[in-house]
Structure formats: C-alpha cells, structure tokens
C-alpha positions in Angstrom: 78.7 31.2 6.5 75.7 29.2 7.3 74.9 29.7 3.3 78.6 29.3 2.1 78.7 25.6 4.6 75.7 24.2 2.4 76.9 25.3 -0.8 79.8 23.0 -0.8 77.6 20.5 1.0 74.6 20.6 -1.9 77.5 20.3 -4.1 79.1 17.5 -2.7 75.2 15.6 -2.3 74.8 16.8 -6.5 78.1 14.6 -7.1 77.2 11.8 -5.0 74.1 11.5 -6.4 75.8 11.5 -10.4 78.2 9.2 -9.2 75.5 6.6 -7.8 73.2 6.7 -10.5 76.3 6.1 -13.1 77.4 3.3 -11.2 73.6 1.2 -10.5 74.4 2.8 -15.1 77.1 1.0 -15.1 76.1 -2.0 -13.2 72.6 -2.4 -15.4 75.5 -2.6 -18.6 77.4 -5.1 -17.0 74.4 -7.5 -15.9 72.9 -6.8 -20.0 76.5 -8.1 -21.2 75.8 -11.6 -19.5 71.5 -11.7 -20.6 70.4 -11.1 -16.7 68.5 -7.5 -15.8 70.6 -5.4 -13.3 69.5 -3.6 -10.8 67.5 -1.0 -12.4 65.5 -3.4 -14.4 65.0 -5.8 -11.2 63.6 -2.7 -9.2 61.0 -1.2 -11.8 59.6 -4.7 -11.9 58.9 -5.1 -8.6 56.3 -2.3 -9.0 53.9 -4.8 -10.6 55.4 -8.4 -10.5 55.9 -10.6 -7.0 59.0 -8.5 -5.4 62.1 -10.7 -4.1 62.2 -9.3 -0.6 58.1 -8.1 0.5 60.6 -7.5 4.0 62.7 -5.8 2.7 60.1 -3.6 0.9 58.1 -2.7 4.1 61.7 -2.6 6.4 62.6 0.1 3.5 59.1 1.9 3.6 59.5 2.4 7.3 63.0 4.1 7.1 61.1 6.4 5.1 57.7 6.5 7.3 60.4 8.1 9.7 59.8 11.9 8.6 55.9 11.5 8.5 53.5 12.4 11.5 51.9 9.1 13.1 49.0 9.9 11.0 50.8 9.9 8.1 52.9 6.8 8.7 49.3 5.0 9.4 48.0 6.5 6.2 50.4 5.3 4.6 50.7 2.1 6.2 46.8 0.8 5.1 47.5 2.4 1.5 50.5 -0.2 1.3 48.6 -3.5 2.9 45.6 -2.6 0.6 47.9 -2.2 -2.4 49.2 -5.8 -1.2 45.6 -7.4 -1.0 44.5 -6.4 -4.2 48.2 -8.1 -5.9 47.5 -10.9 -3.8 43.7 -11.7 -5.2 44.8 -10.7 -8.8 47.7 -13.6 -8.6 45.9 -15.9 -6.9 43.0 -15.9 -9.2 45.7 -15.9 -12.1 48.1 -18.2 -10.6 51.0 -16.5 -10.9 53.9 -15.9 -8.3 53.1 -14.9 -4.8 54.3 -12.5 -2.9 53.9 -9.3 -0.7 56.0 -6.1 -1.3 54.2 -4.3 -4.0 52.4 -1.7 -1.8 55.3 -0.6 0.4 57.6 0.3 -2.8 53.9 2.1 -4.0 53.9 3.8 -1.0 57.7 4.6 -1.2 57.4 5.9 -5.0 53.8 8.0 -4.5 55.9 10.2 -1.6 58.8 10.7 -4.0 55.9 12.5 -6.6 54.3 14.1 -3.2 57.0 15.4 -2.5 58.0 17.1 -5.6 54.8 18.1 -6.8 53.2 19.2 -3.1 55.7 20.4 -1.0 58.3 23.0 -0.6 61.4 24.3 1.2 62.9 21.9 4.1 59.9 19.9 3.7 60.2 18.8 0.3 64.1 18.4 1.3 62.8 15.9 4.1 60.7 13.8 2.3 62.8 13.6 -0.7 66.0 12.5 1.8 63.4 10.2 3.6 62.6 7.8 0.2 66.1 8.0 -1.5 67.0 6.3 1.9 64.6 3.5 1.5 65.5 3.7 -2.3 68.8 3.0 -1.3 68.7 0.2 1.2 66.1 -1.4 -1.3 68.2 -0.6 -4.3 71.4 -2.1 -1.8 70.2 -5.4 -2.2 69.7 -5.4 -6.3 73.1 -4.4 -6.7 74.7 -6.7 -4.3 72.9 -9.3 -6.6 74.3 -7.8 -9.5 78.4 -7.4 -8.1 77.9 -10.8 -7.0 76.8 -12.3 -10.8 79.4 -10.6 -11.7 82.5 -12.3 -9.7 81.0 -15.1 -10.9 81.5 -14.3 -14.4 84.5 -12.6 -14.1 86.9 -14.0 -11.4 86.9 -18.0 -13.1 90.2 -19.0 -10.3 89.2 -18.2 -6.7 91.7 -18.6 -4.0 90.0 -20.7 -1.5 92.5 -23.7 -0.5 94.6 -20.4 1.0 92.1 -19.3 3.0 91.7 -22.4 3.9 94.9 -23.8 4.8 95.4 -20.3 6.8 92.3 -21.3 8.9 94.2 -23.5 10.7 95.9 -21.3 12.8 92.3 -20.7 13.6 91.5 -24.3 14.2 89.8 -24.6 11.4 86.5 -22.5 13.3 83.9 -23.3 10.4 83.6 -26.9 10.1 83.5 -27.0 14.4 80.7 -25.1 14.4 79.5 -26.7 11.0 79.1 -30.0 13.2 77.8 -28.0 16.3 74.8 -26.3 13.3 74.3 -30.4 12.2 74.1 -31.4 15.5 70.8 -29.0 16.8 68.8 -30.7 13.9 66.2 -28.6 11.3 65.4 -26.5 13.9 68.7 -24.7 14.9 69.5 -24.4 10.5 66.4 -22.4 10.0 66.8 -20.3 13.1 70.0 -18.9 11.9 69.1 -19.4 8.3 65.9 -16.4 9.3 68.5 -14.6 11.1 71.4 -14.9 7.8 68.4 -14.1 5.6 66.9 -10.8 6.8 70.0 -9.0 8.2 68.1 -6.2 6.5 65.2 -5.9 8.6 67.2 -5.8 11.5 69.4 -3.5 10.7 66.5 -1.3 9.9 65.1 -1.8 13.3 68.0 -0.2 15.0 67.9 2.6 12.4 64.2 3.1 13.3 65.6 3.6 16.8 68.2 6.2 15.9 65.8 7.8 13.2 63.0 8.5 15.7 63.3 12.1 16.4 63.4 12.9 12.7 59.6 13.9 12.2 60.1 16.7 15.2 63.6 17.8 14.6 62.7 17.6 11.1 66.2 16.7 10.0 68.4 13.4 9.9 71.7 13.5 12.5 74.9 13.1 10.8 75.7 9.3 11.7 73.2 6.5 11.7 73.8 2.7 10.8 72.2 2.8 7.5 75.0 5.0 5.9 77.4 2.8 7.7 75.5 -0.9 6.3 75.2 1.2 2.8 79.2 1.7 2.3 80.2 -1.6 3.0 77.9 -2.8 0.7 79.4 -0.5 -2.2 83.3 -1.3 -1.2 83.0 -4.5 0.1 82.2 -6.2 -3.6 85.5 -4.3 -5.1 87.4 -6.5 -2.1 85.4 -9.7 -3.5 87.0 -9.0 -7.0 90.2 -9.0 -5.9 89.9 -11.5 -3.5 87.7 -14.5 -5.1 86.7 -16.8 -2.2 83.4 -19.1 -2.5 83.9 -20.5 1.2 84.6 -24.5 2.6 80.4 -25.8 2.0 81.3 -25.1 -2.3 86.0 -26.0 -2.1 85.1 -28.6 0.5 81.5 -29.9 0.2 78.3 -30.3 -1.8 77.5 -27.4 -2.3 74.8 -24.7 -0.1 72.0 -26.7 0.9 73.1 -29.9 -1.5 71.7 -28.4 -4.1 74.9 -29.4 -5.9 78.8 -27.8 -7.1 80.3 -30.6 -6.2 81.7 -31.8 -9.3 84.3 -28.7 -8.3 85.3 -29.3 -5.3 88.3 -30.7 -4.1 87.0 -33.1 -2.1 83.7 -33.9 0.2 84.8 -32.5 3.6 82.9 -30.5 5.5 82.0 -30.0 7.8 83.3 -33.6 9.6 86.6 -34.2 7.9 89.2 -31.3 8.1 91.3 -31.0 5.1 94.8 -31.7 5.4 97.9 -29.4 5.1 99.2 -29.6 2.0 100.7 -26.1 -0.8 97.6 -24.0 -1.5 97.0 -23.3 -5.4 94.3 -20.8 -7.2 91.5 -23.4 -8.5 89.1 -22.9 -11.8 85.1 -22.9 -10.5 81.7 -22.2 -12.1 80.6 -19.4 -13.7 77.4 -19.6 -11.2 79.1 -19.1 -7.0 79.4 -15.8 -6.2 83.0 -15.4 -5.0 81.6 -13.5 -2.5 84.1 -14.6 0.9 86.3 -12.1 1.4 85.8 -10.5 4.1 82.2 -11.5 5.0 80.2 -8.6 4.7 77.2 -11.3 6.7 80.1 -10.1 9.3 80.6 -6.4 9.1 77.6 -5.7 8.8 76.2 -7.5 11.9 78.8 -5.9 13.6 77.7 -2.8 12.4 74.1 -3.7 14.1 75.8 -4.7 17.4 78.1 -1.4 17.5 75.2 1.3 16.7 72.4 -1.1 19.2 75.2 -0.1 22.1 73.2 3.3 23.0 69.6 1.9 22.5 67.4 1.0 25.4 68.0 -2.9 26.9 66.3 -5.0 24.8 67.9 -3.3 21.7 71.2 -3.8 23.0 70.2 -8.0 23.7 69.4 -7.7 20.2 72.1 -6.6 18.5 74.0 -9.0 20.6 71.9 -12.1 20.1 72.2 -11.2 15.9 75.4 -10.7 15.7 76.3 -14.3 17.1 72.9 -16.2 15.3 74.7 -14.5 11.8 78.3 -15.7 13.3 76.9 -19.0 13.6 74.8 -19.0 10.3 78.0 -17.6 8.1 80.1 -20.6 10.0 77.9 -23.0 10.8 76.4 -22.8 7.1 79.6 -23.2 5.0 79.5 -20.0 3.6 82.9 -18.2 5.2 86.2 -19.8 6.8 87.0 -18.0 10.5 89.6 -15.9 9.0 87.0 -14.0 6.4 85.0 -13.3 9.6 88.5 -11.5 11.6 88.2 -9.8 8.0 84.9 -8.6 8.6 85.2 -7.3 12.0 87.9 -4.6 11.0 86.0 -4.2 7.9 83.3 -2.4 9.3 84.7 -1.2 12.8 87.4 0.7 9.6 84.8 1.7 7.5 81.9 3.0 10.6 85.1 5.1 12.4 85.5 6.4 8.7 82.2 7.9 8.6 82.1 9.1 12.0 85.4 11.1 11.5 83.5 12.3 8.4 80.4 13.3 10.2 82.6 15.2 12.9 84.9 17.0 11.0 88.6 14.5 10.5 90.9 15.1 13.8 93.8 13.1 14.4 92.6 10.6 16.4 90.0 9.8 13.2 92.6 9.6 10.8 95.3 7.8 12.7 92.0 5.3 13.5 91.2 4.6 10.1 94.7 4.4 9.1 95.5 2.0 11.5 92.5 -0.4 10.9 92.9 -0.1 7.3 96.5 -1.2 7.5 95.3 -4.0 9.8 92.8 -4.5 7.0 95.2 -4.9 4.2 97.8 -7.1 6.2 95.5 -9.8 7.0 94.8 -10.3 3.4 98.6 -10.2 3.2 99.4 -13.4 4.9 96.5 -14.9 3.7 97.4 -14.8 0.5 101.5 -15.0 1.0 102.3 -17.0 4.6 99.1 -19.5 4.7 101.4 -22.4 5.0 103.3 -20.2 8.0 100.3 -19.7 9.2 98.8 -23.5 9.1 102.0 -24.7 11.0 102.5 -22.7 13.7 98.6 -22.1 14.9 100.1 -21.2 18.4 101.8 -18.3 16.8 99.5 -17.0 13.9 95.9 -17.7 15.4 96.7 -15.6 19.0 98.1 -12.9 16.0 94.6 -13.1 14.1 92.8 -12.3 17.4 94.9 -9.6 18.8 95.1 -7.8 15.4 90.7 -7.8 15.6 91.0 -6.7 19.1 93.5 -4.0 18.9 91.1 -2.4 15.7 87.9 -2.9 18.4 89.7 -1.3 21.3 91.0 1.7 18.9 87.4 2.0 17.9 86.1 1.8 21.6 89.4 4.2 22.6 88.6 6.9 20.4 85.1 7.5 20.2 84.8 7.5 23.8 86.8 10.3 23.4 84.6 12.2 20.7 81.5 11.9 22.7 81.0 15.6 24.6 81.5 16.0 27.9 79.1 16.6 30.4 80.3 18.7 33.7 78.3 18.2 36.8 76.6 21.6 37.9 78.0 22.8 41.3 76.1 22.1 44.3 75.6 25.5 46.4 77.3 25.0 50.3 75.5 24.3 53.0 74.7 28.0 54.7 75.4 27.5 58.9 72.4 27.6 60.7 71.6 30.2 62.3 70.9 29.5 66.4 
C-alpha cells in the first residue's frame, strides 16, 4: 500500500517539475521576444555578476540549510561568506557593480552537485528538496520580474479609472494613507520601503521556524508558508493579464518616487486631491509600468506571513502582525495600490492557503466549500469593480460595508474550517482518589 501511494506522488512531482520547467522556458522565450533576458538567463548571470538581491539569495540558502546539520550549516555559511569576500575584492579592483549574494548561490548549486554525486537514497532526496525549495524562492522573484514586463508590453490599456471609482466606496484609502506617510517624512517612508522590498526575507524567517525540525525528522511538513508563497506568485500575474491596473501613483500622480509617468496620468492628484466621480473608461498607458495592482500580491504575501506566524512564539506572532500592517501602509501610502486591491489580495491569500491545506490533508466537504466560496467571492469582487464602479462610488454607505463583510466572511470561514481540521486532544482521565483507611 505504501509503495502504491508513493508511485502516484512521484509521478505528480515529476509532472509538476516538467510543467514548471516548461513554464520557465516559455517565459524565457517571451522575454527574449521583447529584447530582454528571461528568468533562466538572469539567474545564470548571477553566478558571476552582481545579483539583483543579495538578501534574497542568502534567505534562499538559509531555507536550503534546514536539511543540514548544524556543523554543515556553519561550513556552508562560511564558504558563502568567503566566496562573497573574494567577489567583493575583485569588483572593488575593477570598479564593477557591488552586491553580495554570489557566495550563497554557489553554495546552493554546490549542494545540488553533492546530492547527486555523494548522496544516495533518502539523504539525496532530502538535500535535493532543500536545494529545490531555495531555488524556487529565488526563481519566483525572477519569473515575477518577467511577468511584470509581459503585462506592460501586452496590455496597452489599463482599468485604473474603474478601480479608482470603485475605491470611493472605501473612502479612497490610498489618498488617506498617502497623506499620512507624507506627514511622517523620510524616516517613515524608508521603514515602509524596506519592509515592502524585503517581504521574501520575512517569509523565509517564518518558514525557517516551520521547517526547523526537517534535519532531525528527515522530512518536510506537508504544508508550510513557502508553498503558499510560491503559488500566489504563480497565479497572481495571470489575474494581472485579465485585470490590468497600474496604481494611483501612476494614474493620478507623477510616478513612483517622482520618476516620471505623468505624461500618461489623468491628472496630478495623488495623494492630496481625491479624484472626482466620473464615468470610468479604459485608458492607454506606457509600455514600461507593470500592470500589477489587481489583486495586491504584496498584501496577499504579507497576509500569508501573518497566517503562518500564528502558531509561532510570541515574537514571531508580533513580527507577523507588524509586517502585515507595514506592508498595507506601504502599498497604500506609496500609491502602489487602491483599497479594493487590498481586499482582493486578502481574499486571494486565504483562498489559496485553504486550497493547499486541503490538498495536503485530503479534500473533504468543508475544504471544498471553503475554497469554492473564496473563489466565488474573489470573482464577484473583480466583476463588481469592473461593472458596478459607479454604483459603488455613489452608495459608499452600502458597498463599503459589503466589501469589508465579504472579506471578513472568507477570513471567518478559513478560521472556522481550519480549527475543525486541527487534531482533537482528549484529556487523560485522572484516577479517582481512594478513601483513606481509618
């Protein structure tokens, strides 16, 4: 029976690997069509040249090291730092671009070679799983960059006017938070910017706690944060293609950090002047700005970090709350997203995590109902943003609470269902006290 179970599972992993490789090749071809390197070429380039994100590579290496012993971890980390020091000195000598992270990538690839050449059986499988998980995290960043390029090239018209109109139902929170962030000055902006950029590193910290026993138990848990994180990054850009939106800073402002784009904007209104309610239309935009607003994947990822930090120690739970609040502040306060994007992102995250939990434990009626309900709510949100924005803007007292309640209903359904899935613990019966002998 055990062998019969493992064979379909092995076939499933093989099929998933083939599909994933094919997806990466397709993105590489699409990127080359637009004259830029794709995810495979960009990742290969970082073996020698300055990486785009050194912290992400070290976070990926940390994720891989959950399968190693403490002695092996110290050796791997020392080798990575030593390699980076050599790269640093060479780049300093030739006046090249400075960035660390090559050493971490070399260690990850080296562990893959060791797994194939010096490990057998379960040891090899476990090490390859660790390497694969770390490379998937890094590759997710590269595929995301390529996806964003494709959205800007293939979707010349954006639907920001529809979303901005629907956002009146929530009181235009991007404008409100944008003014609050502006009032905090450079310190608040720098803190939020760092949180926004290093989201994957925060995810790895939570994942390391979840995977802390892999080396001793010699297996990965069935469900953990990295799985949800990667699936969100895989499915989210497909929604961008269906619902292209660039964000208030570009449509109603002067571009991110004032870097331009105002020639495509409707007006320079964000964040001090709320746009008037007018009949929305799709509008052309440049071929540079990503259409990556609907849903807000940063919100979805931060929500996932929050979900998976709930069973951790107190400090990790506090960190999960902080990262979620700070990410919401950054996405709205920098003008990257509208309020309705945030609601869609939360629903998106809870639905995907529920689907992956159901996949791990086996689909049952409660799991199917929860995923179906979350998917339906998410679809209805997109349809309402596209076809009912004027009604939403004119009746905020009705549609604002409805949007919030729709989101809360998915969160409540998730919490209620996952509590039913938790193993029941029965108290050990205590022996009845015997009467004392007189």
